[in-house]
C-alpha positions in Angstrom: 18.4 -0.3 -18.0 22.1 -0.5 -17.6 23.5 -3.4 -15.5 26.9 -4.1 -14.1 28.9 -7.2 -13.2 29.7 -8.0 -9.6 33.4 -7.2 -10.2 32.5 -3.6 -11.1 30.2 -2.9 -8.1 31.0 0.2 -6.0 31.8 -0.1 -2.3 29.4 2.1 -0.4 29.9 3.6 3.1 27.9 2.3 6.0 25.4 5.1 6.1 24.4 4.6 2.4 24.1 0.9 3.0 21.8 1.5 5.9 19.7 3.8 3.7 19.6 1.0 1.1 18.6 -1.6 3.7 15.6 0.6 4.7 14.5 0.8 1.0 14.9 -2.9 0.7 12.8 -3.5 3.7 10.0 -1.2 2.4 9.9 -3.0 -1.0 9.9 -6.3 0.9 6.8 -5.2 2.7 5.2 -4.2 -0.5 6.0 -7.6 -1.9 4.4 -9.3 1.1 1.2 -7.4 0.5 0.9 -9.0 -2.9 1.6 -12.7 -2.0 -0.4 -15.5 -3.4 -2.8 -15.4 -0.5 -3.5 -11.7 -0.8 -7.3 -12.2 -1.2 -7.5 -14.1 2.1 -5.0 -11.8 3.9 -6.9 -8.7 3.0 -10.5 -9.8 2.7 -11.3 -9.8 6.4 -9.3 -6.7 7.3 -10.3 -4.7 4.3 -14.1 -5.4 4.1 -15.2 -3.3 7.0 -12.8 -0.5 6.4 -13.6 -0.5 2.7 -17.4 -0.2 3.4 -16.8 2.6 5.8 -14.4 4.4 3.5 -16.5 4.2 0.4 -19.9 4.7 2.2 -22.6 5.1 -0.3 -20.4 4.7 -3.3 -21.9 2.0 -5.5 -20.1 -0.9 -7.1 -20.6 0.8 -10.5 -18.8 3.9 -9.3 -15.9 1.9 -7.9 -15.8 -0.3 -11.0 -15.4 2.7 -13.3 -12.9 4.3 -10.9 -10.8 1.2 -10.9 -10.1 1.2 -14.6 -10.2 4.9 -15.2 -8.1 6.1 -12.3 -6.7 3.6 -9.8 -5.1 1.1 -12.1 -3.6 3.8 -14.4 -2.1 5.5 -11.4 -0.6 2.2 -10.2 0.8 1.7 -13.6 2.4 5.1 -13.6 4.0 4.5 -10.3 5.7 1.4 -11.7 6.7 3.4 -14.7 8.4 5.9 -12.4 10.0 3.1 -10.4 11.9 1.6 -13.3 14.4 4.4 -14.1 15.1 4.9 -10.4 16.5 1.4 -10.3 19.0 1.9 -13.1 22.2 0.3 -11.8 24.6 3.0 -13.1 22.5 5.8 -11.6 22.2 4.0 -8.3 25.9 3.6 -8.0 26.7 7.2 -9.1 24.0 8.9 -7.0 23.0 6.4 -4.3 21.7 8.8 -1.7 19.5 10.8 -4.0 18.2 7.7 -5.9 17.4 5.9 -2.6 15.7 9.0 -1.3 13.5 9.1 -4.4 12.7 5.4 -4.0 11.8 6.0 -0.3 9.4 8.7 -1.3 7.9 6.7 -4.1 7.2 3.6 -2.0 4.4 5.2 0.2 2.7 6.4 -3.0 2.8 2.8 -4.4 1.6 1.5 -1.1 -1.4 3.9 -1.1 -2.2 3.0 -4.7 -2.1 -0.7 -3.9 -4.3 -0.2 -0.9 -6.9 1.7 -3.1 -6.8 -1.0 -5.7 -7.2 -3.9 -3.2 -10.0 -2.1 -1.4 -11.9 -1.5 -4.6 -11.4 -5.1 -5.8 -12.6 -6.3 -2.4 -15.9 -4.5 -2.8 -16.4 -5.1 -6.5 -15.4 -8.8 -6.7 -14.7 -10.3 -3.3 -13.0 -13.7 -3.2 -16.3 -15.4 -2.4 -17.5 -14.7 -5.9 -14.9 -17.0 -7.4 -15.7 -19.9 -5.1 -17.9 -21.5 -7.7 -16.4 -24.9 -8.6 -15.6 -25.1 -12.3 -16.4 -28.5 -14.0 -13.5 -30.8 -14.8 -12.8 -32.0 -18.3 -14.4 -35.3 -17.4 -17.5 -33.4 -16.3 -17.6 -31.5 -19.5 -18.0 -34.8 -21.5 -21.2 -35.4 -19.5 -22.3 -31.7 -19.7 -22.0 -31.3 -15.9 -22.2 -27.7 -15.0 -20.6 -25.7 -12.3 -22.5 -24.5 -9.3 -24.9 -22.0 -10.9 -24.7 -18.3 -10.3 -27.8 -16.2 -9.5 -29.9 -16.3 -12.6 -31.5 -12.9 -12.2 -28.5 -10.6 -12.8 -29.1 -10.1 -16.5 -29.7 -6.4 -15.9 -26.6 -5.7 -13.8 -24.4 -4.8 -16.9 -20.8 -4.6 -15.9 -21.3 -6.1 -12.4 -22.8 -9.4 -13.4 -21.3 -12.1 -11.2 -19.5 -13.9 -14.0 -17.9 -10.8 -15.4 -16.6 -10.1 -11.9 -15.3 -13.6 -11.5 -13.3 -13.3 -14.7 -12.0 -9.8 -13.7 -11.0 -11.2 -10.3 -8.8 -13.8 -12.1 -7.1 -11.1 -14.1 -6.6 -9.0 -10.9 -5.1 -12.0 -9.2 -2.6 -12.4 -12.0 -1.8 -8.7 -12.0 -1.1 -8.7 -8.2 1.3 -11.6 -8.7 3.3 -9.9 -11.4 3.4 -6.7 -9.3 4.8 -8.6 -6.4 7.5 -9.9 -8.7 8.4 -6.3 -9.5 8.9 -5.5 -5.9 10.9 -8.6 -5.3 13.1 -7.8 -8.3 13.5 -4.2 -7.0 14.7 -5.0 -3.5 17.0 -7.9 -4.7 18.4 -5.6 -7.4 19.3 -3.0 -4.7 20.8 -5.7 -2.5 22.9 -7.1 -5.4 24.4 -3.7 -6.0 25.8 -3.7 -2.5 23.4 -1.1 -1.2 22.6 -3.1 1.9 24.0 -4.0 5.3 23.6 -7.7 4.4 25.4 -9.5 1.7 23.4 -10.5 -1.4 23.3 -14.3 -1.8 22.3 -15.4 -5.3 20.0 -18.4 -5.5 21.0 -21.1 -7.9 19.8 -20.3 -11.4 18.1 -17.1 -10.3 18.3 -14.2 -12.7 17.3 -10.6 -11.9 15.6 -8.7 -14.7 13.6 -5.7 -13.4 12.7 -4.7 -17.0 11.2 -8.0 -17.8 9.3 -8.0 -14.5 7.9 -4.5 -15.1 6.9 -5.4 -18.7 4.9 -8.4 -17.3 3.2 -6.1 -14.7 2.3 -3.5 -17.4 0.8 -6.3 -19.5 -1.4 -7.6 -16.7 -2.5 -4.2 -15.6 -3.4 -3.3 -19.2 -5.3 -6.6 -19.5 -7.2 -5.8 -16.3 -8.1 -2.4 -17.6 -9.3 -3.9 -20.9 -11.4 -6.5 -19.1 -13.0 -3.8 -16.9 -13.7 -1.6 -20.0 -14.7 -4.5 -22.3 -18.0 -5.7 -23.4 -19.5 -9.1 -22.6 -18.4 -10.3 -26.1 -14.9 -8.9 -25.5 -14.6 -11.1 -22.3 -15.9 -14.1 -24.2 -13.5 -13.6 -27.1 -10.5 -13.5 -24.7 -11.7 -16.8 -23.2 -11.8 -18.3 -26.7 -8.3 -17.4 -27.6 -6.4 -20.6 -26.5 -9.1 -23.1 -27.5 -9.2 -21.7 -31.0 -5.5 -22.4 -31.3 -6.3 -26.0 -30.4 -8.9 -26.1 -33.1 -6.4 -24.8 -35.6 -4.0 -27.6 -34.8 -6.7 -30.2 -35.0 -7.7 -28.9 -38.4 -4.1 -29.1 -39.6 -3.9 -32.7 -38.5 -7.3 -33.6 -40.0 -6.4 -32.1 -43.4 -3.0 -33.8 -43.3 -4.7 -37.2 -43.1 -4.6 -37.3 -46.9 -1.1 -38.6 -46.2 -1.9 -40.7 -43.1 1.5 -42.2 -42.6 3.0 -38.8 -42.0 0.5 -37.1 -39.8 -0.4 -37.5 -36.1 -4.2 -37.9 -35.6 -4.1 -36.5 -32.1 -1.1 -34.2 -31.3 -2.5 -33.5 -27.8 -3.2 -37.0 -26.3 -1.1 -39.4 -28.4 1.5 -37.6 -30.5 3.2 -40.7 -31.8 0.0 -42.4 -33.0 -0.8 -42.8 -36.7 -4.0 -44.0 -38.4 -3.6 -47.2 -40.4 -7.0 -48.3 -41.5 -8.6 -46.6 -44.5 -12.2 -46.5 -43.1 -11.0 -44.7 -39.9 -8.8 -42.4 -42.0 -11.9 -41.5 -44.1 -13.9 -41.0 -40.9 -11.3 -38.6 -39.5 -11.3 -36.7 -42.8 -15.0 -36.4 -42.6 -14.6 -34.6 -39.3 -12.8 -31.8 -41.0 -16.0 -29.8 -41.9 -17.1 -29.9 -38.2 -13.8 -28.4 -37.1 -13.8 -25.8 -39.9 -17.4 -24.7 -39.1 -16.7 -24.6 -35.4 -13.8 -22.2 -36.0 -15.9 -20.2 -38.4 -18.6 -19.7 -35.8 -16.3 -18.2 -33.2 -14.3 -16.2 -35.8 -17.6 -14.6 -37.0 -18.3 -13.4 -33.4 -14.7 -12.2 -32.9 -13.1 -8.8 -33.6 -12.7 -10.0 -37.2 -16.5 -10.2 -37.6 -19.3 -9.0 -35.4 -17.2 -7.8 -32.5 -15.9 -4.7 -34.3 -16.1 -1.4 -32.4 -18.8 0.2 -34.6 -21.0 -2.9 -34.8 -22.6 -2.2 -31.4 -22.0 1.6 -31.3 -21.0 1.6 -27.6 -23.5 -1.0 -26.4 -21.2 -3.1 -24.1 -23.5 -5.4 -22.2 -26.0 -8.1 -23.2 -29.0 -9.3 -21.3 -27.5 -12.7 -20.7 -27.4 -13.6 -17.0 -24.2 -14.9 -15.4 -25.0 -18.6 -16.1 -25.6 -17.9 -19.8 -22.5 -15.6 -20.0 -20.4 -18.3 -18.4 -21.6 -20.9 -20.8 -20.9 -18.5 -23.7 -17.3 -17.8 -22.4 -16.6 -21.5 -21.9 -18.0 -22.5 -25.3 -14.8 -22.7 -27.3 -13.0 -24.7 -24.6 -15.8 -27.2 -24.3 -16.1 -27.6 -28.1 -12.3 -28.0 -28.6 -12.3 -30.5 -25.7 -15.1 -32.6 -27.2 -13.4 -32.6 -30.7 -10.1 -33.7 -29.1 -12.1 -36.6 -27.5 -13.6 -37.5 -30.9 -10.1 -37.7 -32.4 -9.0 -39.7 -29.4 -11.9 -42.1 -30.0 -10.8 -42.4 -33.7 -7.3 -43.4 -32.4 -9.0 -46.1 -30.3 -11.1 -47.3 -33.2 -8.0 -47.6 -35.4 -6.1 -49.5 -32.6 -9.1 -51.9 -32.1 -10.2 -52.1 -35.7 -10.6 -55.9 -35.6 -13.0 -55.6 -32.7 -16.2 -54.4 -34.4 -18.1 -53.8 -31.2 -15.5 -51.2 -30.0 -14.8 -49.4 -33.2 -17.2 -46.5 -32.9 -17.4 -46.4 -29.1 -19.0 -43.1 -28.0 -18.3 -41.2 -31.3 -21.9 -40.6 -32.1 -22.7 -39.5 -28.5 -19.8 -37.0 -28.5 -20.7 -35.7 -31.9 -24.3 -35.1 -30.7 -22.9 -33.2 -27.7 -21.0 -30.9 -30.0 -24.2 -30.3 -32.1 -26.3 -29.7 -29.0 -23.8 -27.3 -27.6 -23.9 -25.2 -30.8 -27.7 -25.2 -30.7 -27.5 -23.5 -27.3 -24.8 -21.1 -28.5 -26.7 -20.2 -31.6 -29.8 -19.4 -29.5 -27.7 -17.0 -27.3 -26.3 -15.3 -30.4 -29.7 -14.8 -32.0 -31.4 -13.8 -28.8 -28.8 -11.5 -27.1 -26.1 -10.4 -29.6 -27.7 -9.9 -33.0 -30.4 -7.5 -31.6 -27.6 -5.2 -30.3 -26.0 -4.8 -33.8 -26.6 -1.2 -34.9 -27.4 -0.2 -38.5 -24.5 1.5 -40.2 -23.6 2.2 -43.8 -20.3 0.4 -43.7 -21.0 -2.7 -41.6 -23.3 -5.7 -41.8 -26.7 -5.2 -40.1 -29.0 -7.6 -38.1 -30.5 -9.1 -41.2 -27.1 -10.1 -42.5 -26.1 -11.8 -39.3 -29.5 -13.6 -38.9 -29.1 -14.9 -42.5 -25.4 -15.8 -42.0 -26.0 -17.8 -38.8 -29.0 -19.5 -40.3 -26.9 -20.7 -43.3 -24.1 -21.7 -40.9 -26.6 -23.7 -38.8 -27.8 -25.6 -41.9 -24.2 -26.4 -43.0 -23.2 -27.5 -39.5 -26.2 -29.8 -39.1 -25.3 -31.3 -42.5 -21.7 -31.9 -41.5 -22.8 -33.5 -38.2 -25.3 -35.7 -40.2 -22.7 -36.9 -42.7 -20.2 -37.6 -39.9 -22.8 -39.6 -37.9 -23.7 -41.6 -41.0 -20.0 -42.3 -41.6 -19.7 -43.6 -38.1 -22.6 -45.9 -38.5 -21.1 -47.3 -41.7 -17.6 -47.9 -40.5 
């Protein structure tokens, strides 16, 4: 999109500036609909009207309509908006461009209303009221307030799926609000307003960047709605697996202990100095490798390939099991970080024999116990869904693979625990 400096801005007559002010006001109202409190603002007012409007439409129908129709239409409206805001075009043809923007705004407003109404029915804000455990809680395996445990047959409308989708919709609404803000401030900056544009300190207007962010979050919401249980879990694992990658790099690098940080997350300046602790840190490497391997095997690089399940999207996990499955990589990475933090403490207090190992064995056992639970979910709910095809591994392959993985992981845990006892 072309932009122009303030020195080159065109002086518009009063009528055009009045027309621009009306457009600015309209997009300001659109922005206000999408503020950070949008669930609370719209929940009470939308609930009764939504139920009346949709009548007997089931959640499943609305769910499908949201990703097949409503969100793509909203995306198309934002696509249409972008070229209408071109600075050069607005200054050359202000009346016609502003008229088109005025006509587009009600369509966007209607589209937003339909999306918000559908989301209010499918995943109301009360669904996400469950309190997630803190990092300290995770060490003690404290779980969040449980979901209903009998929704295993609800497919796409399991409570935990809806909670995750609600998070994505919240992010999406926020980015769309920023598009509307950028739009009305862009028009004001061009002088198409009865009021003077006042630049905030350090503020930069970039409507293209804002629309790109909106497109990304809309597309992500659509993918979440269309995705399988395993797709949603894999997305939740993305950031924690990057943490495991960094931990692995540091553990491998301990071959040259004077040059490597043992814990880049909690104490980036700390080095290991005592050989027994260095060897113990090195012995943790197989645990990290096998943890990464477990999640990678379930990812789109392994089991979660399109043809593996032949269109079967939903497991029979209930929401509590699905939540544990989605949170798995975060919990594992957090526990391993704490193990490395304990290694740092053991190195610092090496002369104090009583405090060398601390809670290392307990934390290692928690990792092992967590993978026992995960392995059970995989064997019980995922492997039976794998379809037999000529080109891809079958159920026997995955049963054998996870059995071998389990043997190797238990061996790695055993060796590490023995090393802790002998330090």
